[in-house]
LUMRO-809481 format. One line per field, with one value per atom (N, C-alpha, C): residue number from 0; atom name; chain; x negated, y negated, z. Coordinates in steps of 0.1 Angstrom, whole numbers, m for minus. Atoms other than C-alpha are relative to their C-alpha. Layout:
N
num <- [NUM|...]
atomo <- [CA|...]
cadena <- [A|...]
xx <- [X|...]
yy <- [Y|...]
zz <- [Z|...]
***
This chain:
238
num <- [0|0|0|1|1|1|2|2|2|3|3|3|4|4|4|5|5|5|6|6|6|7|7|7|8|8|8|9|9|9|10|10|10|11|11|11|12|12|12|13|13|13|14|14|14|15|15|15|16|16|16|17|17|17|18|18|18|19|19|19|20|20|20|21|21|21|22|22|22|23|23|23|24|24|24|25|25|25|26|26|26|27|27|27|28|28|28|29|29|29|30|30|30|31|31|31|32|32|32|33|33|33|34|34|34|35|35|35|36|36|36|37|37|37|38|38|38|39|39|39|40|40|40|41|41|41|42|42|42|43|43|43|44|44|44|45|45|45|46|46|46|47|47|47|48|48|48|49|49|49|50|50|50|51|51|51|52|52|52|53|53|53|54|54|54|55|55|55|56|56|56|57|57|57|58|58|58|59|59|59|60|60|60|61|61|61|62|62|62|63|63|63|64|64|64|65|65|65|66|66|66|67|67|67|68|68|68|69|69|69|70|70|70|71|71|71|72|72|72|73|73|73|74|74|74|75|75|75|76|76|76|77|77|77|78|78|78|79|79|79|80|80|80|81|81|81|82|82|82|83|83|83|84|84|84|85|85|85|86|86|86|87|87|87|88|88|88|89|89|89|90|90|90|91|91|91|92|92|92|93|93|93|94|94|94|95|95|95|96|96|96|97|97|97|98|98|98|99|99|99|100|100|100|101|101|101|102|102|102|103|103|103|104|104|104|105|105|105|106|106|106|107|107|107|108|108|108|109|109|109|110|110|110|111|111|111|112|112|112|113|113|113|114|114|114|115|115|115|116|116|116|117|117|117|118|118|118|119|119|119|120|120|120|121|121|121|122|122|122|123|123|123|124|124|124|125|125|125|126|126|126|127|127|127|128|128|128|129|129|129|130|130|130|131|131|131|132|132|132|133|133|133|134|134|134|135|135|135|136|136|136|137|137|137|138|138|138|139|139|139|140|140|140|141|141|141|142|142|142|143|143|143|144|144|144|145|145|145|146|146|146|147|147|147|148|148|148|149|149|149|150|150|150|151|151|151|152|152|152|153|153|153|154|154|154|155|155|155|156|156|156|157|157|157|158|158|158|159|159|159|160|160|160|161|161|161|162|162|162|163|163|163|164|164|164|165|165|165|166|166|166|167|167|167|168|168|168|169|169|169|170|170|170|171|171|171|172|172|172|173|173|173|174|174|174|175|175|175|176|176|176|177|177|177|178|178|178|179|179|179|180|180|180|181|181|181|182|182|182|183|183|183|184|184|184|185|185|185|186|186|186|187|187|187|188|188|188|189|189|189|190|190|190|191|191|191|192|192|192|193|193|193|194|194|194|195|195|195|196|196|196|197|197|197|198|198|198|199|199|199|200|200|200|201|201|201|202|202|202|203|203|203|204|204|204|205|205|205|206|206|206|207|207|207|208|208|208|209|209|209|210|210|210|211|211|211|212|212|212|213|213|213|214|214|214|215|215|215|216|216|216|217|217|217|218|218|218|219|219|219|220|220|220|221|221|221|222|222|222|223|223|223|224|224|224|225|225|225|226|226|226|227|227|227|228|228|228|229|229|229|230|230|230|231|231|231|232|232|232|233|233|233|234|234|234|235|235|235|236|236|236|237|237|237]
atomo <- [N|CA|C|N|CA|C|N|CA|C|N|CA|C|N|CA|C|N|CA|C|N|CA|C|N|CA|C|N|CA|C|N|CA|C|N|CA|C|N|CA|C|N|CA|C|N|CA|C|N|CA|C|N|CA|C|N|CA|C|N|CA|C|N|CA|C|N|CA|C|N|CA|C|N|CA|C|N|CA|C|N|CA|C|N|CA|C|N|CA|C|N|CA|C|N|CA|C|N|CA|C|N|CA|C|N|CA|C|N|CA|C|N|CA|C|N|CA|C|N|CA|C|N|CA|C|N|CA|C|N|CA|C|N|CA|C|N|CA|C|N|CA|C|N|CA|C|N|CA|C|N|CA|C|N|CA|C|N|CA|C|N|CA|C|N|CA|C|N|CA|C|N|CA|C|N|CA|C|N|CA|C|N|CA|C|N|CA|C|N|CA|C|N|CA|C|N|CA|C|N|CA|C|N|CA|C|N|CA|C|N|CA|C|N|CA|C|N|CA|C|N|CA|C|N|CA|C|N|CA|C|N|CA|C|N|CA|C|N|CA|C|N|CA|C|N|CA|C|N|CA|C|N|CA|C|N|CA|C|N|CA|C|N|CA|C|N|CA|C|N|CA|C|N|CA|C|N|CA|C|N|CA|C|N|CA|C|N|CA|C|N|CA|C|N|CA|C|N|CA|C|N|CA|C|N|CA|C|N|CA|C|N|CA|C|N|CA|C|N|CA|C|N|CA|C|N|CA|C|N|CA|C|N|CA|C|N|CA|C|N|CA|C|N|CA|C|N|CA|C|N|CA|C|N|CA|C|N|CA|C|N|CA|C|N|CA|C|N|CA|C|N|CA|C|N|CA|C|N|CA|C|N|CA|C|N|CA|C|N|CA|C|N|CA|C|N|CA|C|N|CA|C|N|CA|C|N|CA|C|N|CA|C|N|CA|C|N|CA|C|N|CA|C|N|CA|C|N|CA|C|N|CA|C|N|CA|C|N|CA|C|N|CA|C|N|CA|C|N|CA|C|N|CA|C|N|CA|C|N|CA|C|N|CA|C|N|CA|C|N|CA|C|N|CA|C|N|CA|C|N|CA|C|N|CA|C|N|CA|C|N|CA|C|N|CA|C|N|CA|C|N|CA|C|N|CA|C|N|CA|C|N|CA|C|N|CA|C|N|CA|C|N|CA|C|N|CA|C|N|CA|C|N|CA|C|N|CA|C|N|CA|C|N|CA|C|N|CA|C|N|CA|C|N|CA|C|N|CA|C|N|CA|C|N|CA|C|N|CA|C|N|CA|C|N|CA|C|N|CA|C|N|CA|C|N|CA|C|N|CA|C|N|CA|C|N|CA|C|N|CA|C|N|CA|C|N|CA|C|N|CA|C|N|CA|C|N|CA|C|N|CA|C|N|CA|C|N|CA|C|N|CA|C|N|CA|C|N|CA|C|N|CA|C|N|CA|C|N|CA|C|N|CA|C|N|CA|C|N|CA|C|N|CA|C|N|CA|C|N|CA|C|N|CA|C|N|CA|C|N|CA|C|N|CA|C|N|CA|C|N|CA|C|N|CA|C|N|CA|C|N|CA|C|N|CA|C|N|CA|C|N|CA|C|N|CA|C|N|CA|C|N|CA|C|N|CA|C|N|CA|C|N|CA|C|N|CA|C|N|CA|C|N|CA|C|N|CA|C|N|CA|C|N|CA|C|N|CA|C|N|CA|C|N|CA|C|N|CA|C|N|CA|C|N|CA|C|N|CA|C|N|CA|C|N|CA|C|N|CA|C|N|CA|C|N|CA|C|N|CA|C|N|CA|C|N|CA|C|N|CA|C|N|CA|C|N|CA|C|N|CA|C|N|CA|C|N|CA|C|N|CA|C]
cadena <- [A|A|A|A|A|A|A|A|A|A|A|A|A|A|A|A|A|A|A|A|A|A|A|A|A|A|A|A|A|A|A|A|A|A|A|A|A|A|A|A|A|A|A|A|A|A|A|A|A|A|A|A|A|A|A|A|A|A|A|A|A|A|A|A|A|A|A|A|A|A|A|A|A|A|A|A|A|A|A|A|A|A|A|A|A|A|A|A|A|A|A|A|A|A|A|A|A|A|A|A|A|A|A|A|A|A|A|A|A|A|A|A|A|A|A|A|A|A|A|A|A|A|A|A|A|A|A|A|A|A|A|A|A|A|A|A|A|A|A|A|A|A|A|A|A|A|A|A|A|A|A|A|A|A|A|A|A|A|A|A|A|A|A|A|A|A|A|A|A|A|A|A|A|A|A|A|A|A|A|A|A|A|A|A|A|A|A|A|A|A|A|A|A|A|A|A|A|A|A|A|A|A|A|A|A|A|A|A|A|A|A|A|A|A|A|A|A|A|A|A|A|A|A|A|A|A|A|A|A|A|A|A|A|A|A|A|A|A|A|A|A|A|A|A|A|A|A|A|A|A|A|A|A|A|A|A|A|A|A|A|A|A|A|A|A|A|A|A|A|A|A|A|A|A|A|A|A|A|A|A|A|A|A|A|A|A|A|A|A|A|A|A|A|A|A|A|A|A|A|A|A|A|A|A|A|A|A|A|A|A|A|A|A|A|A|A|A|A|A|A|A|A|A|A|A|A|A|A|A|A|A|A|A|A|A|A|A|A|A|A|A|A|A|A|A|A|A|A|A|A|A|A|A|A|A|A|A|A|A|A|A|A|A|A|A|A|A|A|A|A|A|A|A|A|A|A|A|A|A|A|A|A|A|A|A|A|A|A|A|A|A|A|A|A|A|A|A|A|A|A|A|A|A|A|A|A|A|A|A|A|A|A|A|A|A|A|A|A|A|A|A|A|A|A|A|A|A|A|A|A|A|A|A|A|A|A|A|A|A|A|A|A|A|A|A|A|A|A|A|A|A|A|A|A|A|A|A|A|A|A|A|A|A|A|A|A|A|A|A|A|A|A|A|A|A|A|A|A|A|A|A|A|A|A|A|A|A|A|A|A|A|A|A|A|A|A|A|A|A|A|A|A|A|A|A|A|A|A|A|A|A|A|A|A|A|A|A|A|A|A|A|A|A|A|A|A|A|A|A|A|A|A|A|A|A|A|A|A|A|A|A|A|A|A|A|A|A|A|A|A|A|A|A|A|A|A|A|A|A|A|A|A|A|A|A|A|A|A|A|A|A|A|A|A|A|A|A|A|A|A|A|A|A|A|A|A|A|A|A|A|A|A|A|A|A|A|A|A|A|A|A|A|A|A|A|A|A|A|A|A|A|A|A|A|A|A|A|A|A|A|A|A|A|A|A|A|A|A|A|A|A|A|A|A|A|A|A|A|A|A|A|A|A|A|A|A|A|A|A|A|A|A|A|A|A|A|A|A|A|A|A|A|A|A|A|A|A|A|A|A|A|A|A|A|A|A|A|A|A|A|A|A|A|A|A|A|A|A|A|A|A|A|A|A|A|A|A|A|A|A|A|A|A|A|A|A|A|A|A|A|A|A|A|A]
xx <- [9|m647|m11|10|m670|m14|14|m708|m4|4|m712|7|m8|m684|m6|6|m702|m11|11|m733|6|m6|m711|6|m5|m694|m11|11|m727|m5|6|m739|10|m10|m706|0|0|m706|m12|12|m741|0|0|m735|10|m9|m705|m7|7|m728|m9|9|m754|6|m7|m728|4|m4|m718|m12|12|m753|m7|5|m767|m15|14|m803|m3|4|m822|m9|8|m840|m15|14|m877|m7|6|m899|m9|8|m915|m15|14|m952|m3|2|m946|m3|4|m960|12|m11|m931|m4|6|m947|10|m9|m917|14|m14|m879|5|m4|m874|m5|6|m897|9|m8|m876|14|m13|m843|m1|2|m856|0|1|m865|13|m13|m832|11|m10|m812|m3|4|m831|4|m4|m825|15|m15|m788|5|m4|m784|m4|4|m804|9|m9|m783|14|m13|m751|m1|1|m764|0|0|m772|14|m13|m738|10|m9|m720|m4|3|m738|m10|10|m765|m13|12|m791|m10|9|m807|m4|4|m813|m15|14|m846|m5|5|m864|m7|8|m887|10|m10|m857|8|m7|m838|m7|9|m867|m1|1|m871|13|m13|m834|1|0|m838|m9|9|m868|5|m5|m851|11|m11|m821|m6|6|m843|m7|7|m863|10|m10|m830|m3|3|m841|12|m11|m817|m3|2|m811|7|m6|m793|15|m14|m758|6|m7|m733|6|m6|m717|12|m11|m686|m4|5|m705|m7|6|m725|10|m11|m693|6|m6|m678|m9|9|m709|m1|1|m712|13|m13|m675|0|0|m679|m9|10|m710|5|m5|m694|11|m11|m664|m6|6|m687|m6|6|m706|10|m11|m674|6|m6|m660|m9|10|m692|m1|1|m694|13|m13|m657|0|0|m662|m10|10|m694|6|m5|m677|11|m11|m646|m6|6|m668|m7|7|m689|10|m10|m658|7|m7|m641|m9|9|m672|m2|1|m676|12|m12|m640|1|m1|m642|m10|10|m673|4|m4|m659|11|m12|m627|m4|5|m648|m6|7|m663|9|m7|m652|7|m7|m625|6|m6|m615|13|m13|m578|4|m4|m560|15|m14|m528|5|m6|m506|m9|7|m522|m15|14|m556|m8|6|m563|m5|5|m586|m3|3|m592|m6|6|m612|3|m3|m601|m12|12|m628|5|m6|m605|15|m14|m570|7|m8|m544|13|m12|m512|12|m11|m491|9|m10|m464|m7|5|m470|8|m7|m463|8|m7|m438|m6|7|m448|4|m4|m429|m5|5|m447|m12|13|m474|m9|10|m505|m12|12|m536|m11|10|m568|m14|15|m606|m4|4|m622|m14|13|m654|2|m1|m654|m13|13|m682|4|m1|m687|m6|4|m696|m15|15|m733|m4|3|m730|m1|0|m730|12|m11|m709|5|m5|m686|9|m9|m664|0|m1|m662|6|m6|m639|m8|8|m662|m12|11|m691|5|m6|m668|4|m3|m660|15|m14|m622|9|m9|m595|9|m8|m572|14|m14|m534|5|m6|m514|12|m12|m481|m6|6|m489|4|m4|m470|m6|6|m492|m15|14|m525|m1|1|m539|8|m8|m518|m6|7|m544|1|m2|m541|14|m14|m503|3|m3|m502|m7|8|m529|4|m2|m521|14|m13|m485|m1|2|m499|m8|9|m521|8|m5|m508|m8|8|m518|m10|11|m551|m9|8|m564|m12|11|m597|m3|2|m600|m10|8|m625|9|m9|m604|m7|7|m616|11|m11|m595|m4|3|m595|2|0|m599|15|m13|m563|9|m8|m551|m7|8|m576|2|0|m585|0|m2|m584|m11|10|m602|m4|4|m603|m10|9|m622|4|m2|m625|m13|12|m654|m12|12|m684|5|m5|m661|1|0|m667|13|m12|m641|0|m2|m628|m9|8|m647|8|m6|m638|m5|4|m638|1|0|m645|3|m2|m630|0|m1|m635|10|m11|m602|4|m6|m591|13|m13|m554|2|0|m552|14|m14|m515|10|m11|m482|5|m3|m475|15|m15|m438|1|m3|m423|m1|0|m419|m14|14|m455|m8|7|m467|3|m4|m447|m6|6|m460|m14|14|m496|m2|1|m490|3|m4|m477|m12]
yy <- [11|m853|6|m6|m846|m5|3|m846|m14|13|m877|m11|9|m894|m2|1|m886|m10|9|m905|m14|13|m934|m5|4|m934|m4|4|m935|m14|13|m964|m12|10|m984|m2|2|m977|m7|7|m988|m15|14|m1020|m8|6|m1027|m2|1|m1021|m12|11|m1045|m13|13|m1072|m4|2|m1068|m2|0|m1067|m13|14|m1100|0|0|m1088|1|m2|m1086|12|m12|m1057|m4|2|m1054|6|m5|m1051|12|m13|m1017|m3|1|m1011|6|m5|m995|m11|9|m1012|m3|4|m1031|m10|9|m1046|m5|4|m1047|0|0|m1053|14|m14|m1016|6|m5|m1008|m5|5|m1031|6|m6|m1017|14|m13|m982|1|1|m991|m3|4|m1008|11|m11|m979|10|m9|m956|m5|6|m980|1|0|m982|14|m13|m945|5|m3|m941|m6|7|m966|7|m7|m948|13|m13|m915|m2|3|m930|m3|4|m946|11|m11|m914|11|m9|m896|11|m10|m877|m3|4|m884|11|m11|m850|4|m3|m851|2|m3|m836|m9|10|m864|7|m6|m841|7|m7|m820|m10|10|m852|m5|5|m865|10|m11|m831|1|0|m832|m11|12|m867|3|m3|m856|11|m10|m825|m5|6|m845|m9|9|m871|8|m8|m843|10|m9|m825|15|m14|m793|7|m8|m765|3|m2|m760|12|m13|m726|m1|1|m740|m10|9|m756|m11|12|m790|4|m4|m773|6|m6|m752|m11|11|m783|m8|8|m802|6|m8|m775|0|0|m773|m13|13|m810|m4|3|m814|7|m7|m787|m6|6|m803|m14|13|m838|2|m2|m824|4|m4|m808|m12|12|m841|m9|9|m861|5|m6|m837|m2|2|m839|m14|15|m877|m4|4|m880|4|m5|m858|m8|8|m877|m14|13|m911|0|m1|m900|1|m2|m888|m13|13|m920|m11|10|m942|3|m4|m923|m4|3|m927|m15|14|m963|m7|6|m972|4|m4|m952|m9|9|m973|m14|14|m1005|m4|3|m1002|m4|2|m1004|m14|13|m1038|m11|11|m1070|m8|8|m1089|8|m8|m1060|6|m5|m1051|10|m10|m1023|m2|1|m1026|14|m13|m998|6|m8|m971|m1|0|m976|m12|12|m1010|m8|8|m1030|m15|14|m1068|m7|9|m1095|m14|14|m1131|m8|10|m1155|m14|13|m1185|1|m1|m1189|m11|9|m1204|m4|4|m1223|0|0|m1218|12|m11|m1194|13|m13|m1157|4|m4|m1143|13|m13|m1116|8|m9|m1086|m5|4|m1102|m14|14|m1136|1|3|m1149|m7|7|m1158|m5|6|m1178|2|m4|m1165|m2|m2|m1166|13|m13|m1132|4|m7|m1112|14|m14|m1074|7|m8|m1051|15|m14|m1014|m1|1|m1004|m1|2|m1005|m14|14|m1042|m3|2|m1037|m8|8|m1065|5|m4|m1054|m10|10|m1085|m12|12|m1121|m12|12|m1150|m12|12|m1173|m2|1|m1165|m5|5|m1171|m15|14|m1205|m3|3|m1201|10|m9|m1187|8|m9|m1160|0|0|m1159|14|m13|m1126|3|m5|m1110|9|m7|m1095|15|m15|m1062|6|m6|m1057|3|m2|m1051|13|m12|m1022|m1|0|m1012|m7|6|m1024|m15|14|m1059|m4|3|m1059|0|m1|m1048|m11|10|m1071|m14|14|m1103|m5|4|m1102|m4|4|m1107|m13|12|m1137|m12|13|m1172|m7|8|m1196|m8|7|m1211|9|m9|m1180|6|m7|m1163|13|m13|m1126|9|m11|m1098|13|m11|m1068|13|m13|m1031|10|m8|m1009|15|m15|m970|3|m4|m953|3|m3|m941|m12|12|m977|m9|8|m988|8|m7|m968|15|m14|m933|8|m9|m903|m3|3|m918|m11|12|m950|m9|9|m977|m8|8|m993|4|m3|m995|5|m5|m984|15|m14|m947|7|m7|m920|m1|0|m923|m10|10|m955|m9|9|m975|m14|13|m1012|m11|12|m1045|m12|13|m1078|m11|13|m1113|m8|6|m1130|m13|13|m1166|m2|2|m1171|m15|14|m1205|m6|5|m1208|11|m8|m1191|m8|7|m1201|2|0|m1210|m1|1|m1208|m15|14|m1246|m5|5|m1252|6|m7|m1227|m7|7|m1245|m13|14|m1279|1|m1|m1267|3|m3|m1255|m11|11|m1288|m9]
zz <- [5|347|m9|8|318|5|m5|324|m5|5|302|8|m8|321|14|m13|354|0|1|343|m1|1|333|13|m14|367|9|m8|384|m3|4|364|3|m3|368|15|m15|405|5|m5|409|m4|4|390|10|m10|414|13|m12|443|0|1|430|1|0|426|14|m13|462|10|m8|475|0|m1|488|m3|2|483|m15|13|451|m2|3|434|1|m1|443|m13|12|412|3|m1|406|m3|4|403|m14|13|370|m10|10|339|m9|9|322|m10|10|291|m10|11|268|6|m4|270|2|m1|264|13|m13|294|12|m10|316|0|1|303|6|m5|310|16|m15|346|6|m6|353|m1|1|339|11|m11|363|13|m12|391|3|m1|385|3|m2|383|14|m14|415|11|m9|433|1|1|421|8|m7|434|15|m14|468|5|m5|471|0|1|461|10|m10|489|m4|5|469|6|m7|495|0|0|492|m14|14|454|m1|2|444|m12|10|425|m11|11|406|m10|8|394|m8|7|385|m12|11|364|m11|10|348|m9|8|338|m10|9|323|m12|10|304|m10|8|291|m9|8|279|m11|10|262|m11|10|245|m7|6|236|2|m3|253|5|m6|261|15|m14|298|5|m4|298|4|m3|304|m11|9|280|7|m7|287|9|m9|301|13|m12|326|9|m7|336|7|m5|341|12|m11|363|12|m11|384|7|m6|389|8|m7|398|13|m12|424|10|m9|438|5|m4|439|11|m10|458|14|m13|484|7|m5|488|6|m5|491|13|m12|517|12|m10|537|5|m3|535|8|m7|545|15|m14|576|8|m7|586|3|m2|582|10|m10|602|14|m13|630|5|m3|630|4|m3|629|13|m13|658|12|m11|680|1|m1|671|7|m6|680|15|m15|713|8|m7|723|m1|2|709|9|m8|729|15|m13|761|2|0|752|5|m5|769|m11|10|750|m11|11|727|5|m3|728|m12|10|709|m3|5|688|m4|4|674|m10|10|653|2|m3|670|m5|5|654|12|m11|677|m5|4|677|12|m10|695|m5|4|695|1|1|683|3|m2|682|1|m2|695|m9|8|672|7|m7|682|m10|10|650|1|1|640|m4|4|635|m13|12|600|1|1|592|m11|10|570|m14|13|541|m4|3|543|m9|7|520|10|m9|540|m7|6|533|11|m9|549|m6|4|549|8|m7|557|m5|3|557|4|m3|555|1|m1|567|4|m6|574|14|m14|609|2|m1|601|m4|3|592|m15|14|554|m5|5|539|m14|13|511|m7|6|506|9|m8|517|m9|7|506|4|m5|526|m10|10|502|m13|13|472|1|m2|488|m2|2|484|8|m7|507|m9|7|496|4|m3|494|m5|4|494|8|m8|505|11|m11|539|m1|1|530|m12|12|499|2|m3|517|8|m8|538|13|m12|568|12|m12|593|m1|2|579|3|m2|579|14|m14|615|8|m9|629|m3|3|611|5|m6|623|14|m14|658|1|0|648|m2|3|652|m10|10|624|7|m6|632|8|m8|649|m9|7|640|9|m7|650|m7|6|645|2|0|635|m4|2|637|m4|6|615|m3|3|616|m15|15|582|m4|4|582|m1|2|584|m10|10|557|m14|13|525|1|m2|540|m7|6|524|m14|14|489|0|0|498|m12|11|472|m3|3|454|9|m8|478|14|m12|507|m2|1|512|6|m5|522|15|m15|558|7|m6|565|9|m9|596|m5|5|586|11|m9|604|m8|7|593|10|m7|605|m8|7|596|7|m5|600|m8|6|594|m2|2|578|m1|2|569|m4|6|561|m12|13|525|m3|4|519|m15|15|484|m4|4|484|m1|m1|494|m12|12|467|m13|12|441|m1|0|451|m4|3|449|m15|14|414|m10|9|401|m2]
***
């Protein structure tokens, strides 16, 4: 990844985070008198958010600002772009590995404690669930199309997705989602609502995705609304 592309990645990642964040940005005490002032502040905010999400929690702020100032002033920094790229790639790999290890350990501890709670049962591959509402309908097969409402969070409660907030249920083939969903939903009768706790190896694993970090254990509240048959799907589209 080129150094310029790294900055673009941070900005794009930060924008994705802000879209998933239910909160709003708190205004700075800095003097923002012009549009350019505001744009400058928000660029800095987005880069900072991206750094935090990527695990750069120990970034030296003074050094970061000095680097920005040097770039804006077009000062030489003693390394050419290729050397900077190699250094940053190595640093990012170290950060990612550290974050992946931390997330795996936290997830393991969480699941061990969660398994002891009343009402929590365990399926294959370490997937845990708690029944919120019992359903009386049929159970889907892995090849079925299902219709669900869901809310997804990290183990610290951070919400990363919600069909409920979007106000529209989702339909998808059950064998086209993360393994944890495929396994758990096959045990759910239509009409059920479960809280499902999915180990990272049954979710997005060491790579993560979007605002979900590497080796994150995930929690989903899922309501299975229906098994969508081809005939019903065709009728809805008419």
